[in-house]
Structure formats: C-alpha cells, structure tokens
TORLO-77182 format. One line per field, with one value per residue: residue in one letter; x, y, z of N, C-alpha, C in turn; residue number from 1. Coordinates in steps of 0.02 Angstrom, whole numbers, padded with zeros to 5 digits, always signed. Atoms other than C-alpha are relative to their C-alpha. Example, Ala and Ser with C-alpha at 12.3 -4.5 7.8 and 13.67 -1.06 7.14 Angstrom:
2
r	[A	S] .
neast	[+00045	-00042] .
nnorth	[-00059	-00059] .
nup	[+00000	-00003] .
caeast	[+00615	+00684] .
canorth	[-00225	-00053] .
caup	[+00390	+00357] .
ceast	[+00045	-00039] .
cnorth	[+00060	+00055] .
cup	[+00000	+00037] .
k	[1	2] .
//
This chain:
323
r	[M	F	L	F	R	R	R	A	F	F	R	I	M	N	I	H	G	L	Q	S	H	F	C	S	V	P	S	S	T	L	L	P	V	Q	L	P	T	R	M	E	S	H	L	W	Y	V	L	P	E	E	V	K	S	E	T	L	L	K	R	Y	F	E	L	L	S	P	C	E	K	T	N	V	L	R	M	R	G	D	E	L	R	K	R	A	L	L	A	R	A	L	V	R	T	T	I	A	R	Y	T	N	D	R	V	D	P	R	S	L	N	F	K	K	N	G	Y	G	K	P	E	V	D	W	Q	I	A	D	H	W	Q	P	P	A	L	Q	F	N	I	S	H	T	S	S	L	I	A	C	G	V	A	V	D	S	P	I	G	I	D	V	E	E	K	Q	R	K	L	K	H	H	I	L	A	F	A	K	R	Y	F	S	T	H	E	V	E	H	L	T	S	I	S	D	I	E	V	Q	R	Q	Q	F	L	K	L	W	T	L	K	E	A	Y	V	K	A	L	G	R	G	F	S	A	S	P	F	K	T	F	T	I	R	L	K	A	A	A	R	R	G	I	P	L	S	E	E	L	D	S	Q	I	S	E	I	S	V	E	S	L	G	S	E	D	L	T	K	N	W	Q	F	L	P	L	E	L	A	G	S	H	Y	G	A	I	C	M	E	K	H	N	T	I	G	K	G	N	V	P	I	K	L	T	A	R	R	T	I	P	L	V	E	D	E	C	V	I	G	T	D	P	V	V	P	I	G	G	L	T	Y] .
neast	[-00064	-00016	-00023	-00064	-00053	-00010	-00037	-00067	-00036	-00024	-00044	-00064	-00038	-00050	-00014	+00000	+00028	-00018	-00038	+00017	-00060	+00016	+00059	+00054	+00068	+00046	+00023	+00073	+00029	-00045	-00002	+00013	-00055	+00023	-00007	-00052	+00020	-00013	-00070	-00034	+00009	-00017	-00029	-00002	-00033	-00010	-00052	+00029	-00040	+00016	+00065	-00016	+00051	+00051	+00065	+00010	+00014	+00069	+00042	-00002	+00039	+00071	+00019	+00006	+00063	-00007	-00040	-00070	-00024	-00013	-00059	-00059	-00012	-00021	-00071	-00044	-00055	+00021	-00021	+00044	+00065	-00008	-00005	+00065	+00042	-00021	+00018	+00071	+00012	-00026	+00047	+00063	-00008	-00021	+00057	+00049	-00023	+00017	+00073	+00021	+00036	+00064	-00003	-00040	-00040	+00031	+00058	-00021	+00006	-00046	+00015	-00057	+00016	-00001	-00067	-00016	-00026	+00050	+00027	+00050	+00070	+00031	+00071	+00021	+00060	+00009	-00019	-00072	-00037	-00065	-00056	-00019	-00065	-00030	-00055	-00037	-00041	-00057	-00034	-00053	+00001	-00018	+00032	+00065	+00013	+00065	+00002	+00067	+00007	+00069	+00017	-00054	-00025	-00066	-00033	-00063	-00037	-00059	-00044	-00057	-00061	-00048	+00030	-00043	+00038	-00020	-00026	-00046	+00039	+00013	+00044	+00066	+00022	+00018	+00065	+00055	-00010	-00005	-00068	-00032	-00018	-00053	-00062	-00024	-00029	-00060	-00054	-00026	-00051	-00001	+00055	+00043	+00037	+00047	+00055	+00039	+00037	+00053	+00053	+00033	+00043	+00056	+00051	+00035	+00044	+00053	+00045	+00040	+00049	+00051	+00041	+00047	+00052	+00012	-00037	-00057	+00021	+00031	-00050	-00067	-00053	-00033	+00041	-00015	-00067	-00009	-00051	-00019	-00025	-00067	-00004	+00004	-00059	-00052	+00013	+00040	-00018	+00054	+00015	+00070	+00017	-00005	+00060	+00002	-00048	+00022	+00059	-00022	+00007	+00059	+00010	+00013	+00032	-00032	+00051	+00052	+00044	-00039	+00031	-00057	+00005	+00017	-00019	-00056	-00034	-00043	-00038	-00014	-00030	+00042	-00025	-00070	-00006	+00042	+00015	+00071	+00021	+00071	+00023	+00066	+00023	+00008	+00070	+00013	+00008	-00065	-00029	-00053	-00065	-00009	+00019	-00031	+00040	-00016	+00003	-00001	-00012	+00007	-00016	+00055	+00025	+00071	+00036	-00045	-00042	-00029	-00049	-00013	-00072	-00025	-00056	-00047	-00035	+00041	+00031	-00037	+00003	-00067	-00017	-00052	+00015	-00055	+00006] .
nnorth	[+00006	+00071	+00024	-00033	+00032	+00068	-00004	-00023	+00056	+00046	-00036	-00017	+00060	+00004	+00071	+00022	+00066	+00054	+00054	+00065	+00036	+00069	+00026	-00049	+00018	-00042	-00057	-00004	+00042	+00021	+00073	+00027	+00031	+00047	-00024	+00032	+00052	-00019	-00012	-00024	-00071	-00027	-00067	-00035	-00064	-00040	-00050	-00059	-00024	+00039	-00021	-00062	-00016	-00047	+00033	+00050	-00035	-00023	+00059	+00013	-00052	+00014	+00056	-00023	-00030	-00073	-00019	+00016	-00049	-00063	+00008	+00000	-00067	-00043	+00012	-00053	+00026	+00050	+00067	+00023	+00016	+00061	+00058	+00012	+00027	+00069	+00042	+00015	+00042	+00067	+00034	+00015	+00050	+00063	+00033	+00020	+00060	+00059	+00008	+00037	-00046	-00019	-00067	-00049	-00037	-00065	+00008	+00021	-00047	+00014	-00028	+00004	+00026	-00051	-00031	-00032	+00045	+00010	+00067	+00000	-00001	+00036	-00009	+00068	+00003	+00062	+00058	+00012	-00006	-00027	+00033	-00029	-00031	-00051	-00030	-00054	-00035	-00039	-00030	-00049	-00043	+00036	+00066	+00006	+00071	+00020	+00070	+00028	+00065	+00023	+00024	-00015	-00069	-00005	-00065	-00002	-00063	-00004	-00056	-00004	+00025	-00055	-00053	-00029	-00027	-00067	+00003	+00055	+00062	+00025	-00047	+00011	+00066	-00004	-00035	+00040	+00072	+00031	+00005	+00056	-00020	-00051	+00036	+00032	-00050	-00026	+00050	+00000	-00054	-00028	-00048	+00017	+00060	-00021	-00035	+00050	+00039	-00044	-00002	+00065	+00005	-00047	+00028	+00054	-00030	-00037	+00049	+00029	-00050	-00007	+00061	-00007	-00047	-00046	-00061	-00012	-00031	+00050	+00054	-00030	+00048	+00019	+00047	+00069	+00009	+00053	+00048	+00047	+00064	+00017	+00007	-00066	-00039	+00014	-00028	+00050	+00003	-00014	+00065	+00019	+00029	-00054	-00016	+00027	-00037	-00069	-00002	+00001	-00068	-00004	-00064	+00009	-00060	-00029	-00040	+00037	+00034	+00046	+00013	+00024	+00071	+00026	-00043	+00024	-00054	+00014	-00058	+00003	-00053	-00014	-00039	-00017	-00067	-00007	+00052	+00005	+00052	+00019	+00032	+00029	+00041	+00071	+00020	+00045	+00070	+00026	+00044	-00028	-00007	-00053	+00016	-00053	-00037	+00009	-00065	-00012	-00072	-00023	-00069	-00015	-00065	+00017	-00002	+00008	+00059	+00019	+00054	+00035	-00010	+00030	+00045	-00031	-00057	-00054	+00015	+00054	+00004	-00014	+00015	-00046	-00036	+00030	+00000] .
nup	[-00037	-00003	+00065	+00016	-00038	+00025	+00062	-00015	-00028	+00052	+00047	-00030	-00011	+00052	+00007	+00069	+00013	-00046	+00031	-00029	-00020	-00014	+00034	+00005	-00020	+00039	-00040	+00001	-00053	-00054	+00000	-00067	-00036	-00051	-00068	-00040	-00047	-00069	-00015	+00060	+00014	+00066	-00005	+00063	-00008	+00060	-00004	+00032	+00057	+00059	+00025	+00034	+00049	-00023	+00012	-00052	-00063	+00005	-00011	-00072	-00034	+00010	-00043	-00068	-00024	-00004	-00058	+00015	+00048	-00035	-00042	+00044	+00025	-00055	-00013	+00023	+00041	+00050	-00017	-00053	+00031	+00040	-00044	-00031	+00053	+00012	-00057	+00003	+00059	-00014	-00045	+00034	+00054	-00030	-00033	+00050	+00036	-00040	-00001	+00060	+00044	-00028	-00028	+00036	-00049	-00015	-00044	-00067	-00056	-00055	-00066	-00046	-00066	-00052	-00005	+00063	+00051	+00053	+00015	+00054	-00021	+00055	+00015	+00019	+00043	+00039	-00039	+00007	-00062	+00016	-00034	-00064	+00013	-00041	+00037	-00032	+00049	-00025	+00057	-00007	+00059	+00061	+00004	-00032	-00007	-00028	-00021	-00001	-00032	-00009	-00067	-00047	+00001	+00030	-00002	+00038	-00002	+00043	-00014	+00045	-00031	-00008	-00041	-00051	-00056	-00021	-00068	-00014	+00001	-00067	-00034	+00029	-00023	-00071	-00005	+00027	-00003	-00066	-00027	+00034	+00069	-00006	-00017	+00061	+00044	-00033	+00006	+00068	+00003	+00067	+00004	+00057	-00019	-00051	+00035	+00035	-00049	-00025	+00050	+00002	-00059	+00008	+00044	-00035	-00050	+00035	+00029	-00055	-00022	+00053	+00000	-00056	+00021	-00055	+00010	-00044	-00062	-00043	-00012	+00007	+00012	-00063	-00038	+00021	+00027	+00050	-00020	+00052	-00026	+00024	+00072	+00032	-00017	+00050	+00066	+00035	+00070	+00047	+00031	-00001	-00065	-00049	-00038	-00067	-00041	-00009	-00044	-00069	-00028	-00041	-00033	-00071	-00029	-00059	-00034	-00037	+00049	+00041	+00065	+00040	+00016	+00067	+00056	+00040	+00034	+00057	+00022	+00072	+00039	+00058	+00056	-00012	-00029	-00060	-00048	-00012	-00047	-00001	-00062	+00006	-00055	+00017	+00001	-00057	+00022	+00022	-00051	-00041	+00032	+00049	+00069	+00041	+00049	+00070	+00032	+00072	+00009	+00069	+00019	+00044	+00020	+00003	+00063	+00057	-00002	-00063	+00004	-00063	-00011	-00061	+00011	+00046	-00030	-00025	-00066	-00032	-00073	-00027	-00070	-00019	-00062	-00038	-00073] .
caeast	[-00712	-00721	-00704	-00564	-00464	-00492	-00432	-00284	-00235	-00224	-00144	-00007	+00041	+00138	+00125	+00146	+00099	+00103	+00234	+00189	+00320	+00226	+00072	-00073	-00246	-00388	-00438	-00622	-00644	-00569	-00512	-00582	-00458	-00479	-00504	-00359	-00368	-00364	-00197	-00156	-00130	-00135	-00025	-00050	+00067	+00087	+00236	+00171	+00315	+00254	+00082	+00110	-00048	-00161	-00305	-00280	-00275	-00439	-00514	-00456	-00535	-00703	-00700	-00702	-00851	-00891	-00815	-00655	-00641	-00655	-00524	-00403	-00423	-00394	-00219	-00082	+00037	+00019	+00118	+00013	-00147	-00080	-00035	-00203	-00291	-00188	-00221	-00409	-00407	-00299	-00419	-00575	-00509	-00428	-00582	-00695	-00588	-00637	-00824	-00827	-00892	-01038	-00978	-00918	-00774	-00871	-01015	-00911	-00952	-00838	-00861	-00743	-00738	-00739	-00552	-00557	-00499	-00586	-00694	-00802	-00985	-01062	-01230	-01310	-01433	-01502	-01464	-01278	-01165	-01014	-00842	-00780	-00639	-00527	-00404	-00273	-00171	-00001	+00101	+00258	+00302	+00360	+00252	+00069	+00020	-00146	-00157	-00309	-00364	-00523	-00601	-00450	-00404	-00250	-00127	+00016	+00152	+00285	+00434	+00569	+00733	+00829	+00714	+00814	+00752	+00751	+00794	+00929	+00874	+00893	+00811	+00665	+00657	+00654	+00503	+00401	+00477	+00477	+00628	+00667	+00667	+00773	+00900	+00909	+00941	+01068	+01168	+01198	+01358	+01343	+01235	+01171	+01123	+01040	+00937	+00884	+00833	+00734	+00636	+00601	+00537	+00432	+00345	+00306	+00234	+00136	+00064	+00008	-00078	-00166	-00221	-00298	-00396	-00374	-00249	-00090	-00182	-00278	-00129	+00032	+00191	+00257	+00114	+00183	+00347	+00397	+00490	+00583	+00608	+00770	+00731	+00688	+00843	+00953	+00974	+00839	+00895	+00793	+00712	+00547	+00555	+00550	+00374	+00395	+00544	+00473	+00315	+00422	+00391	+00271	+00200	+00193	+00079	+00155	-00008	-00162	-00256	-00189	-00235	-00081	-00147	-00146	-00059	+00059	+00188	+00277	+00418	+00459	+00567	+00468	+00530	+00709	+00671	+00553	+00538	+00364	+00268	+00102	+00009	-00141	-00246	-00238	-00406	-00490	-00511	-00325	-00280	-00137	+00039	+00109	+00033	+00139	+00061	+00054	+00082	+00035	+00105	+00062	+00142	+00005	-00053	-00241	-00351	-00197	-00083	-00018	+00119	+00137	+00305	+00317	+00481	+00564	+00676	+00532	+00454	+00559	+00518	+00661	+00746	+00899	+00810	+00950	+00878] .
canorth	[+01432	+01243	+01211	+01338	+01256	+01082	+01133	+01224	+01069	+00959	+01095	+01143	+00961	+00974	+00787	+00689	+00521	+00366	+00237	+00055	-00043	-00203	-00305	-00197	-00204	-00144	+00029	+00000	-00124	-00179	-00359	-00459	-00521	-00671	-00630	-00659	-00818	-00813	-00750	-00687	-00504	-00421	-00269	-00147	-00001	+00139	+00252	+00429	+00469	+00332	+00411	+00546	+00549	+00700	+00601	+00463	+00584	+00658	+00483	+00456	+00621	+00568	+00411	+00515	+00568	+00754	+00764	+00677	+00794	+00944	+00875	+00843	+01018	+01093	+01019	+01146	+01108	+01002	+00854	+00843	+00849	+00715	+00599	+00624	+00588	+00430	+00367	+00381	+00307	+00162	+00120	+00131	+00032	-00099	-00136	-00140	-00278	-00396	-00381	-00478	-00328	-00301	-00133	+00016	+00106	+00270	+00198	+00142	+00226	+00239	+00269	+00290	+00196	+00286	+00324	+00382	+00226	+00214	+00062	+00013	+00054	-00079	-00043	-00216	-00250	-00398	-00519	-00500	-00529	-00414	-00482	-00454	-00345	-00245	-00120	+00004	+00133	+00214	+00332	+00435	+00567	+00432	+00277	+00243	+00072	-00013	-00175	-00289	-00436	-00538	-00568	-00489	-00312	-00254	-00112	-00062	+00069	+00122	+00236	+00297	+00207	+00370	+00468	+00585	+00630	+00810	+00756	+00645	+00464	+00413	+00571	+00540	+00356	+00398	+00507	+00374	+00201	+00078	+00059	-00109	-00034	+00115	-00002	-00098	+00059	+00123	-00038	-00003	+00097	+00122	+00278	+00222	+00049	+00130	+00242	+00092	-00008	+00141	+00151	-00036	-00030	+00123	+00034	-00117	-00008	+00101	-00052	-00125	+00036	+00049	-00134	-00100	+00039	+00151	+00280	+00346	+00450	+00299	+00179	+00278	+00191	+00188	+00076	-00077	-00149	-00252	-00410	-00530	-00714	-00804	-00843	-00663	-00596	-00680	-00597	-00685	-00746	-00693	-00857	-00946	-01007	-00840	-00844	-00958	-00855	-00682	-00728	-00735	-00548	-00515	-00368	-00350	-00232	-00114	-00031	-00080	-00132	-00285	-00287	-00382	-00559	-00649	-00520	-00568	-00458	-00455	-00329	-00286	-00188	-00104	-00042	-00039	+00126	+00092	-00008	-00073	-00179	-00272	-00319	-00435	-00516	-00705	-00780	-00875	-01032	-01051	-01135	-01108	-01054	-00928	-00929	-00837	-00702	-00750	-00605	-00562	-00394	-00297	-00142	-00050	+00099	+00094	+00064	+00035	-00105	-00206	-00333	-00465	-00429	-00531	-00625	-00510	-00361	-00236	-00326	-00430	-00490	-00436	-00486	-00410	-00342	-00366	-00374] .
caup	[-00611	-00592	-00778	-00795	-00656	-00728	-00901	-00827	-00730	-00884	-00991	-00870	-00842	-01007	-01037	-01196	-01273	-01164	-01208	-01182	-01085	-01046	-01090	-01148	-01070	-01182	-01124	-01167	-01025	-00860	-00869	-00721	-00592	-00479	-00296	-00176	-00075	+00114	+00178	+00004	-00037	-00207	-00222	-00365	-00392	-00518	-00550	-00584	-00701	-00818	-00840	-00971	-01074	-01051	-01127	-01000	-00854	-00915	-00917	-00738	-00686	-00757	-00647	-00489	-00385	-00377	-00203	-00261	-00410	-00297	-00179	-00322	-00390	-00218	-00212	-00228	-00371	-00526	-00460	-00302	-00407	-00523	-00379	-00295	-00460	-00490	-00314	-00333	-00508	-00449	-00308	-00416	-00564	-00453	-00348	-00501	-00578	-00437	-00473	-00638	-00736	-00617	-00551	-00651	-00565	-00578	-00476	-00326	-00161	-00011	+00174	+00321	+00484	+00651	+00634	+00454	+00361	+00190	+00149	+00001	+00028	-00084	-00166	-00172	-00313	-00411	-00270	-00303	-00154	-00167	-00122	+00055	-00008	+00105	+00033	+00088	-00005	+00022	-00084	-00099	-00228	-00349	-00313	-00271	-00204	-00165	-00066	-00077	+00031	+00061	+00232	+00318	+00369	+00275	+00297	+00182	+00187	+00063	+00092	-00026	+00009	-00011	+00104	+00213	+00386	+00443	+00620	+00691	+00671	+00852	+00916	+00799	+00849	+01035	+01003	+00912	+00936	+01081	+01195	+01115	+00940	+00994	+01073	+00911	+00809	+00936	+00917	+00732	+00708	+00520	+00494	+00324	+00386	+00535	+00419	+00315	+00469	+00533	+00369	+00368	+00546	+00505	+00361	+00471	+00610	+00490	+00401	+00568	+00624	+00455	+00463	+00633	+00548	+00699	+00639	+00721	+00851	+00917	+00905	+00935	+00879	+01059	+01117	+01027	+00968	+00816	+00860	+00747	+00785	+00744	+00562	+00522	+00609	+00480	+00311	+00212	+00041	-00110	-00158	-00180	+00001	+00089	+00156	+00306	+00365	+00336	+00432	+00591	+00617	+00760	+00857	+01046	+01141	+01269	+01321	+01419	+01261	+01173	+00988	+00930	+00906	+00738	+00630	+00490	+00404	+00237	+00207	+00026	-00092	-00231	-00400	-00335	-00250	-00104	+00054	+00087	+00211	+00212	+00371	+00371	+00505	+00504	+00456	+00599	+00492	+00456	+00620	+00741	+00697	+00576	+00403	+00274	+00168	-00013	-00129	-00307	-00361	-00518	-00589	-00680	-00778	-00745	-00898	-01006	-00950	-00806	-00771	-00637	-00557	-00396	-00384	-00510	-00481	-00464	-00312	-00194	-00018	+00094	+00255	+00330	+00485	+00608	+00784] .
ceast	[+00022	+00028	+00066	+00056	+00014	+00040	+00072	+00042	+00029	+00047	+00069	+00042	+00056	+00022	-00012	-00027	+00027	+00035	-00016	+00064	-00014	-00069	-00059	-00066	-00048	-00029	-00076	-00032	+00053	-00001	-00011	+00062	-00028	+00014	+00060	-00029	+00013	+00075	+00040	-00015	+00017	+00025	+00006	+00038	+00011	+00055	-00024	+00039	-00015	-00067	+00008	-00052	-00053	-00069	-00015	-00015	-00071	-00049	-00002	-00045	-00074	-00024	-00018	-00069	+00009	+00043	+00074	+00029	+00017	+00063	+00064	+00018	+00022	+00074	+00042	+00059	-00023	+00019	-00043	-00069	+00005	+00002	-00067	-00048	+00017	-00020	-00074	-00017	+00025	-00048	-00063	+00007	+00020	-00059	-00051	+00020	-00016	-00075	-00026	-00047	-00068	-00001	+00046	+00041	-00029	-00055	+00019	-00010	+00046	-00026	+00062	-00023	+00007	+00067	+00023	+00028	-00054	-00019	-00048	-00070	-00040	-00074	-00026	-00064	+00000	+00026	+00074	+00035	+00070	+00056	+00018	+00070	+00019	+00058	+00034	+00048	+00056	+00036	+00057	-00004	+00012	-00032	-00066	-00019	-00068	+00003	-00072	+00001	-00074	-00008	+00056	+00017	+00071	+00026	+00065	+00033	+00058	+00039	+00058	+00064	+00050	-00028	+00048	-00043	+00026	+00033	+00050	-00040	-00017	-00046	-00072	-00029	-00022	-00068	-00058	+00006	+00003	+00073	+00039	+00023	+00055	+00066	+00029	+00034	+00065	+00059	+00032	+00047	+00001	-00062	-00048	-00041	-00053	-00061	-00044	-00043	-00058	-00059	-00037	-00046	-00061	-00055	-00038	-00049	-00058	-00050	-00045	-00055	-00056	-00043	-00050	-00058	-00015	+00038	+00054	-00022	-00030	+00048	+00070	+00054	+00033	-00040	+00010	+00071	+00001	+00056	+00012	+00027	+00065	+00006	+00000	+00060	+00056	-00017	-00035	+00017	-00060	-00015	-00074	-00022	+00004	-00056	+00002	+00048	-00024	-00059	+00020	+00002	-00065	-00003	-00021	-00027	+00038	-00049	-00050	-00046	+00042	-00039	+00049	-00007	-00013	+00015	+00062	+00029	+00040	+00037	+00023	+00048	-00041	+00038	+00073	+00010	-00037	+00005	-00075	-00014	-00075	-00014	-00071	-00018	-00010	-00073	-00013	-00010	+00067	+00029	+00056	+00065	+00001	-00018	+00028	-00050	+00024	-00011	-00001	+00006	-00003	+00020	-00050	-00001	-00075	-00032	+00044	+00036	+00020	+00044	+00009	+00075	+00026	+00055	+00049	+00032	-00046	-00031	+00034	-00014	+00070	+00006	+00049	-00018	+00040	-00007	+00046] .
cnorth	[-00072	-00025	+00031	-00035	-00070	+00002	+00021	-00057	-00045	+00035	+00011	-00062	-00009	-00072	-00022	-00071	-00053	-00055	-00066	-00039	-00073	-00016	+00048	-00030	+00045	+00055	+00004	-00041	-00013	-00076	-00026	-00034	-00045	+00027	-00033	-00056	+00024	+00001	+00013	+00075	+00013	+00071	+00029	+00065	+00033	+00051	+00063	+00024	-00038	+00019	+00069	+00022	+00047	-00030	-00050	+00033	+00027	-00058	-00018	+00050	-00014	-00060	+00022	+00026	+00076	+00024	-00013	+00049	+00066	-00004	+00000	+00070	+00049	-00009	+00056	-00030	-00057	-00071	-00029	-00018	-00065	-00062	-00015	-00031	-00073	-00045	-00019	-00044	-00071	-00039	-00020	-00054	-00068	-00037	-00024	-00064	-00064	-00015	-00035	+00041	+00022	+00073	+00044	+00039	+00068	-00006	-00021	+00056	-00022	+00032	-00007	-00029	+00056	+00036	+00029	-00045	-00013	-00074	+00006	-00003	-00031	+00017	-00066	+00003	-00067	-00062	-00017	+00013	+00027	-00036	+00036	+00030	+00050	+00029	+00053	+00030	+00037	+00030	+00045	+00045	-00038	-00069	+00002	-00073	-00012	-00075	-00023	-00069	-00016	-00027	+00013	+00073	+00000	+00071	-00004	+00068	-00006	+00063	-00001	-00021	+00056	+00057	+00023	+00031	+00069	+00000	-00057	-00064	-00024	+00046	-00009	-00066	+00002	+00033	-00046	-00075	-00026	-00002	-00055	+00019	+00052	-00033	-00035	+00050	+00028	-00046	-00001	+00059	+00034	+00044	-00017	-00062	+00017	+00035	-00051	-00042	+00041	+00000	-00066	-00009	+00046	-00029	-00056	+00029	+00036	-00049	-00031	+00048	+00007	-00062	+00001	+00045	+00053	+00066	+00010	+00028	-00050	-00057	+00029	-00054	-00025	-00051	-00072	-00003	-00057	-00045	-00050	-00063	-00019	-00002	+00067	+00043	-00011	+00038	-00052	-00001	+00012	-00064	-00013	-00021	+00052	+00000	-00025	+00036	+00071	+00004	-00001	+00070	+00002	+00069	-00013	+00064	+00023	+00042	-00044	-00039	-00043	-00017	-00035	-00072	-00011	+00048	-00027	+00059	-00026	+00064	-00009	+00055	+00008	+00043	+00021	+00065	+00009	-00061	-00001	-00054	-00011	-00032	-00024	-00039	-00071	-00020	-00054	-00073	-00032	-00050	+00035	+00005	+00056	-00024	+00056	+00034	-00017	+00066	-00005	+00075	+00018	+00073	+00019	+00072	-00011	+00015	-00012	-00067	-00018	-00061	-00031	-00001	-00032	-00050	+00026	+00060	+00054	-00013	-00061	+00001	+00005	-00025	+00053	+00046	-00031	+00006	-00052] .
cup	[+00002	-00066	-00018	+00037	-00027	-00064	+00013	+00027	-00054	-00049	+00029	+00013	-00052	-00011	-00072	-00006	+00047	-00038	+00035	+00014	+00016	-00026	+00004	+00023	-00038	+00043	+00002	+00055	+00053	+00003	+00071	+00028	+00054	+00069	+00034	+00043	+00071	+00014	-00063	-00008	-00073	+00009	-00070	+00010	-00068	+00014	-00036	-00061	-00063	-00031	-00030	-00051	+00029	-00009	+00055	+00067	+00001	+00012	+00074	+00037	-00005	+00041	+00070	+00017	+00001	+00058	-00013	-00050	+00033	+00042	-00041	-00022	+00054	+00017	-00029	-00038	-00044	+00020	+00056	-00028	-00039	+00045	+00033	-00050	-00013	+00057	-00002	-00060	+00011	+00044	-00037	-00053	+00028	+00030	-00051	-00036	+00037	+00000	-00062	-00043	+00028	+00024	-00043	+00051	+00018	+00053	+00071	+00051	+00057	+00063	+00043	+00066	+00052	+00007	-00067	-00054	-00053	-00009	-00058	+00030	-00058	-00006	-00028	-00040	-00036	+00035	-00007	+00067	-00016	+00038	+00064	-00004	+00054	-00041	+00042	-00051	+00035	-00059	+00023	-00061	-00065	-00007	+00039	+00001	+00033	+00016	+00007	+00034	+00006	+00070	+00051	-00004	-00028	+00008	-00039	+00012	-00048	+00018	-00049	+00036	+00013	+00042	+00054	+00055	+00019	+00068	+00006	+00010	+00070	+00040	-00024	+00025	+00073	+00010	-00018	+00012	+00072	+00022	-00035	-00070	+00000	+00016	-00061	-00047	+00029	-00009	-00069	-00008	-00068	-00009	-00056	+00014	+00052	-00031	-00036	+00048	+00029	-00049	-00004	+00060	-00006	-00044	+00035	+00051	-00032	-00030	+00053	+00023	-00052	-00005	+00057	-00018	+00052	-00008	+00053	+00067	+00049	+00017	-00010	-00006	+00065	+00039	-00022	-00028	-00050	+00023	-00056	+00033	-00037	-00075	-00035	+00016	-00050	-00064	-00041	-00073	-00045	-00038	+00004	+00070	+00056	+00051	+00072	+00046	+00013	+00048	+00074	+00031	+00040	+00033	+00072	+00029	+00062	+00041	+00036	-00046	-00046	-00064	-00047	-00023	-00074	-00057	-00034	-00040	-00060	-00020	-00072	-00021	-00063	-00050	+00009	+00038	+00066	+00045	+00010	+00051	-00007	+00067	-00011	+00063	-00023	+00005	+00054	-00021	-00018	+00049	+00037	-00039	-00051	-00069	-00044	-00046	-00070	-00036	-00076	-00010	-00074	-00005	-00054	-00022	-00011	-00067	-00061	+00001	+00071	-00010	+00068	+00012	+00063	-00017	-00050	+00034	+00027	+00070	+00030	+00075	+00029	+00071	+00022	+00058	+00055	+00075	+00029] .
k	[1	2	3	4	5	6	7	8	9	10	11	12	13	14	15	16	17	18	19	20	21	22	23	24	25	26	27	28	29	30	31	32	33	34	35	36	37	38	39	40	41	42	43	44	45	46	47	48	49	50	51	52	53	54	55	56	57	58	59	60	61	62	63	64	65	66	67	68	69	70	71	72	73	74	75	76	77	78	79	80	81	82	83	84	85	86	87	88	89	90	91	92	93	94	95	96	97	98	99	100	101	102	103	104	105	106	107	108	109	110	111	112	113	114	115	116	117	118	119	120	121	122	123	124	125	126	127	128	129	130	131	132	133	134	135	136	137	138	139	140	141	142	143	144	145	146	147	148	149	150	151	152	153	154	155	156	157	158	159	160	161	162	163	164	165	166	167	168	169	170	171	172	173	174	175	176	177	178	179	180	181	182	183	184	185	186	187	188	189	190	191	192	193	194	195	196	197	198	199	200	201	202	203	204	205	206	207	208	209	210	211	212	213	214	215	216	217	218	219	220	221	222	223	224	225	226	227	228	229	230	231	232	233	234	235	236	237	238	239	240	241	242	243	244	245	246	247	248	249	250	251	252	253	254	255	256	257	258	259	260	261	262	263	264	265	266	267	268	269	270	271	272	273	274	275	276	277	278	279	280	281	282	283	284	285	286	287	288	289	290	291	292	293	294	295	296	297	298	299	300	301	302	303	304	305	306	307	308	309	310	311	312	313	314	315	316	317	318	319	320	321	322	323] .
//
C-alpha cells in the first residue's frame, strides 16, 4: 500500500522537465554556505510552481525520514503533498549546507520544544561542534520560506498579498489584535489599504510569536501590540539605507508576562506576491540600542540552483506601515 501510494503521488503530479532560470548548483553535492553573522538572517524560499521535475521530487522524497514520508503521503491532494515535500526538503538541504559537508541532509534529526517548535537535534561525533543554528519555516500555497540565524531565536511569516479574508477585516482584527492595532486599522478609510495593513501587521505578530517558540495558544496576539517609531511610520524608500529605519518596529507586552525585550523586526515583500516578516532576538553581546537585521535572501530550487535576490525586485524590505 505504501509503495502504491508513493508511485501514485509522483505519477499523478503530471509534471515535466525542470527549466533552469538562474545559476545552476551541481545536483551531486550541496555547496557549503557561510554561516550568518550575529543579527544576520538568511532567508531561502522556493516557488512550488517552479519545481516540475518528477525525478527531482523523487530525490526530495528520499531525503525524508520515514515519519516525514508517512506524513507527506497522508496529505490529501497532490498539491498539498507537493508543498509538504518541498518544505521538508528545503529545511534539510538548507541546514546541511551550513555544516561544510559534515552532515548529509538525510541524516538530520529534529525535535520539538515544549510548544511544538521544530529544532535541529544534532548528533555530535568526531569532536565536531555543530553550528548554533536556529531556523523557522512558513509557507502559503505558492511560496515556501525558511529563515536561518545563529545564536538567536528566529521567527518568520509569509502571507499572499492578494489573500482575501472570509470575515470583515475589522471584526477579525477585534478578535485577535490589540486595541491600539484595531484603532490604527479603523482609521484607514481605503478598504484595500486597510487589508494590506492588516496583512503586514499579521506577519509581524506571527513572526514574533514564532520567534518566541511558544505558539499562538501560549502567546495570543491580543497579549502584545506592534508599535512603530517615527522613522518606521514614514513610507520607507527602497534603498540601501533601509535597515536603521525598519529596525524602529518594536513590540509591547499587554499581559502579565513581559517577553518583549530585545526583539528586532524586518518586514519584506517576496517574489512580488507576498508580504513577509522576520523577527530575531538581539544578541546579548551587541550592546544597547536597535541593531538592524542584515538579510541575505536566496530564491532556490533545492539540489539544483539558487540565486541571491536581496535588494532586487524579488525581495525588498518594505515600509509604509502607517501608524
């Protein structure tokens, strides 16, 4: 039954040869990548529609653990299975590239913290000290993203820019957002601008909760509010000098437990189709004051090719949050 379902999955996909659109990476090996520096994030993302090779999907499937394979095959619908497969392959191949060929992506083990956030469970051998990598993943139907940092918790979120809400925006916001955030959305008369601002706020709040590693149930959105200082309230120009302005986003606790200290945010637009946000904890050796997140972003097809795209049209830090 297992083999039948696996063959059916790849056959029904009805996929064809993979077309190369950017620099090729030899498929026989994973090219090593330098670790992020402190307060730097690496963001890798894949567009499922660009992965069309049945042979490649089979290679991804063989990278997975038995449990992951079972979970993928349990998904209902070919597109859901494909996205789940790509997400696991992206995580495994990405993390392996930071180990300087010491770890095969198939051999990686994962564990979850007390709230269910995945972490790498390194198997230490030969006196090798594994990197202090932290990662987080987010996906929609058309984009899968993985954020990586060193010595710092990280959370990321991506949302489709054209996402339509089933409920009225303000009614939905009143259910999940703080009073301050609801007042901000209420002040926006243009319905489309209001929808865009809602999605940007949602990505920031989701990234923060995921960086905490506690999950939505342990850190409900109403227990904190996102605040923007003067520089971030202005529409931020798309330039090389964004970082110091974008870092003016902060989070304020509204509950009895204050976990809001030393967090930095970076809002993004991805692939022209998504809003995104990265949240990282400031490293304790950086010193006082806001330290901007440095970002290296790569659009990838795991095991085939990748392209550094930060500062280009596919990945742009954004402003325009209009508190």
